[in-house]
C-alpha positions, 0 to 999 in steps of 0.5 A, a space after each residue: 842898578 835893578 831891572 824892574 819889570 810889571 808881571 801885567 795882562 788884563 786877564 786874568 787866570 793866566 799865572 801872573 802870581 806864579 810867575 812872580 813868585 817863581 820867577 823871583 824865587 829863581 832868580 834868586 837861585 842864579 844868585 841875583 838880588 830880587 824884590 818882588 813887589 805885590 801890588 794885587 789887593 788880593 794878596 796872592 804874591 803876598 801868602 804864597 811868599 809865605 808871609 801872612 797877608 792878614 798879619 801885616 802892620 805895614 804893607 805897599 798901600 802905606 807906602 804908596 800913599 806916603 805913611 811908611 818908607 820902604 824899610 818898615 813894610 819890607 819882609 823876607 820870603 824866608 823859603 823864596 829868598 827874596 824881599 817882599 813889599 806885601 799887600 792885602 785888601 787894604 790896597 782896594 782903597 788906593 784906587 780912591 786915594 792916589 786920585 787925589 794926590 800929585 804925581 799919583 802915577 808915579 808914586 811907586 817909581 818915585 818909592 823905589 828910585 833910592 834902592 834900585 842899586 841894592 837889587 839885580 830885578 824888581 818884580 812886581 805883580 799887577 792886578 788883572 786890569 789897567 788901574 791906577 796901581 797897574 799904572 804905577 807899575 808901568 811907570 815904575 818898570 824899565 820892561 813888561 812881562 806878559 804872561 799868557 796862555 795860547 789860546 783865542 780870547 787870550 790873543 784879543 786881550 793881548 792886543 789891547 794890552 800892547 795897545 796900553 803899553 805903547 800909550 803909556 810909553 809915549 806919554 809917560 814913560 819912554 823907557 817902557 816896552 815889553 820885555 818878554 811874551 811868556 807861555 803859560 799851562 802849555 800844553 803841546 798835545 794841543 793843536 789850539 795851543 800849537 797854532 797860537 804859540 805860532 802866530 806868538 812867534 811869527 808877530 813878537 820874534 825874539 821878544 817870545 821867550 822860548 821857555 814855555 811854563 807846563 801845566 804842573 800840578 806842583 805850581 798849583 799846589 805850593 801857594 797853599 804852602 807859601 813858597 815858589 815851586 822850587 822849595 816845594 818840589 825842585 824837581 818838578 816840571 814847573 820849578 825847573 821851567 821856571 828856573 830856565 826862565 830865570 836863565 834866559 832873562 839873564 842871558 837876555 840881561 847879558 846879550 843887551 848889556 854887551 850890545 849896549 856897550 858894543 854901540 
């Protein structure tokens, strides 16, 4: 059964969508079956996966409000090799429509339940706010992957996010936990980055991924061509970093499975 991970951070511009696209493609490269869900009305993960958000007949919005099933909204990312539930500006209306629906915070979880066995990983790209959409992602998820830059203000926002994850875990989704923290746009030449990185290691220990994602022009260029960096330039530092992240995630899952089996 698929592990469902929400890629979330209440701060924008930290690499959530970049991480979703490139991690999905890298997991596919390790022979895993992957579904990427774009839950951000900007639709950047959709466009970055090579699907035109302006030409969608059905999207994740229609799925959430019950006007279509998963199969009708599903697309395939040719360059990424993963399935995609796309999004566009229509998703903005979901914030209002969902408020009037029953079990509004569980719509995504219920929609995914029948197909979780078809995938190894389901990744959800969240908007940069704690909205009804993000709440749906966190209720559907087994864990949260938090991409963040190693800077002072990122630490302030991180504590708020961790508190919100704990609240949702306590009240709605007891399975929810922090799966890992991912350092993005990493430049080890800057002393502040190294200082913040050391603080993260001290406070979060093994929850902090060993893999770091460097600042890399290929990561920035690839989405404009509708493809992950692994397809755009597989030898780039960014592509190789996300491939290493995928392998680190797989190793973690194997280790957790062995530990659970031994108990």
